[in-house]
C-alpha positions, 0 to 999 in steps of 0.5 A, spaced: 502 501 486 499 494 484 492 496 482 490 500 488 483 498 487 485 491 490 488 494 496 481 498 497 477 491 495 481 487 501 480 493 506 472 493 504 472 485 505 475 486 512 472 493 514 466 496 509 467 503 506 472 505 511 476 499 510 476 501 502 478 508 504 484 506 508 486 500 504 487 505 498 490 511 503 498 509 502 497 510 494 492 516 495 497 519 499 503 517 496 501 518 489 496 524 489 500 529 488 504 526 483 498 524 479 495 531 480 502 534 477 502 529 472 495 530 469 495 538 470 502 538 466 502 532 461 500 533 454 498 526 452 499 523 446 494 518 444 499 513 441 502 513 448 500 507 453 498 508 460 504 505 463 508 510 458 505 516 461 505 514 468 512 512 470 517 512 476 522 516 471 517 522 472 517 522 479 520 528 483 523 528 490 517 530 493 513 525 490 518 519 492 518 522 499 510 522 499 511 515 497 516 513 502 512 516 508 505 513 506 508 506 505 512 506 511 510 500 516 513 504 521 508 510 520 502 505 520 504 502 526 505 508 530 498 510 527 495 504 530 498 505 536 496 512 537 489 511 534 487 504 536 483 503 530 483 496 527 481 499 520 488 501 520 490 494 518 487 495 511 493 500 510 498 495 513 496 490 508 496 494 502 503 496 504 505 489 505 502 487 499 506 493 495 513 490 499 512 483 495 509 486 489 513 491 486 520 490 482 524 495 479 527 490 473 525 492 466 524 499 469 518 497 473 516 501 480 521 499 486 518 497 492 517 501 498 522 503 503 517 500 508 522 501 514 522 508 512 525 513 516 529 508 519 532 504 513 532 505 506 531 498 504 527 495 498 525 488 497 525 486 490 519 482 489 515 480 483 511 486 479 504 486 480 503 487 472 506 480 470 503 474 470 506 471 477 504 478 480 497 478 478 496 470 480 499 472 487 494 478 487 488 474 485 490 468 490 491 473 496 484 476 495 481 470 495 485 467 501 483 474 505 475 473 502 475 466 504 478 467 511 476 474 513 473 472 519 479 469 522 483 475 520 478 479 523 479 475 530 487 475 529 486 483 528 482 483 534 487 479 538 492 484 536 488 490 538 487 487 545 494 486 546 496 493 544 491 495 549 494 491 554 501 494 552 498 501 553 495 500 560 502 497 562 506 503 560 
C-alpha cells in the first residue's frame, strides 16, 4: 500500500480524474474492508503511531484474499482485454509499483501476489516508507510526469494491438 495517493496522482497525470480513481482502485478494493473493520472495531491509543495501528498482522483471511485479487495483474489484464479501457493502465501501473515497493523485512507489508491465482509468488522489493522506496516513488512520479505523452502513445499502441488481436480471434 505505498502511499496510494501517489497511485492516484500518477493515474491523474495520465487520465485525469478517472485515472486518479483507477490508480487507487487496487488499494481501495484490497484494503477497503480491512480499514472499515479496523476503524469500526479498534480502540485507538493516542500514543500509538499510525504504522502500529495499521499493520499486516491485523489482516484476516478475507482481507488478504481481497488484497491478492485486487493486486493481481492477471485480473487487470483480463479487465483490460474485456473492457478495452486504457484508463485500466492506471491500476496496472499501481500494481507494478506495489510489486517493487513492498518488503516484508522488519514487519513490513509483503508485496502482492501479482500473478494470483496462477501463482503465489511475491517479489521482495524495497519498502515504500524507507528512504530508497521514497526516492524510487518520487523518481518514478517525475519520470511519468515528464514522459506522460510518450507513455500515453505507448498505451494507445498497446490498445490498438489488443483490438487487432480481438478482431483475429
